[in-house]
N, C-alpha and C positions, 0 to 999 in steps of 0.2 A: 557684460550681459551674456556673451557667448559662453563664458566660463560657468555662469549660473545655470544656463540651459544644459550644458554638458554634465554638470553635477546632478541635475534633476534626471537626465536620461540614464546616467549610471545608477542612481538610486532606484529608478523604476525597474530597470532590468535586473538589478540585484534582488529586489523585492520579488519580482516575478519568478526568477529562477529558484529562489528559496521556497516560494509557495508551491511551485511544481514539484520540487524535490521532496518537500514535507508531505504533500498529498500522495505522491507515488510511494514513498517509504511507508506511509500509513497503510496503503492498500497491500503492501507486501507483508509488513511485520505483524499487524494485529490479527488478521485471519489465520495466518500460519502459526504464530505463537500460541494463540488461543486454542487452535485445533490440536496442536502438539500436546499441550498440558491437559486439556479436557479429554482428548482421546486416550492418553495414557491413563488418566484417572478412571475413565469409564471402562476401559479394557481390563484394568486390574480389579475393579469393583464387580464386574459381571463375569469374570473368569472366562473371557472369550478369546484368549490368546492376544493377538495384535489386530483383530478385526476392526474394532472401533478406532484404534490409533491410525491405521492406514486409510480407512475410509474417510474419516474426518480430515486427515491431512490432504487427501486427494481432493475433497470438496473445497477445502480452503485454497488450494492451488487454483482451482477453476474460478472461484470467487475473486481471487487476486488478479487473475488474468482478465476477467471481465471488467473489474474495477479499473485496472490500468488502461485497458482499451478505451473505456468511457472517459477517463481523465485525459488521455491523449487526444481524443476527438474534441473534447471541450476546449482544450488549449490550442489545438490546431485551428479551430474556428475563429479564435481571437487573432 
């Protein structure tokens, strides 16, 4: 009985940690990668130097920070 409870605890914490990791990675990867590609494309299309590239990358960084903070607060409440 104790072994089954121990296995359930391990599975719960493994699932929980993978969920936190996936959500945190998503908040980092998707906004930044999207901004890098879209910013490079937009800057080359509008012939604006690197203005759109750097501004979208900066906004993506801010969005990532806010998303990570909200995710951290959500899991700290649990």
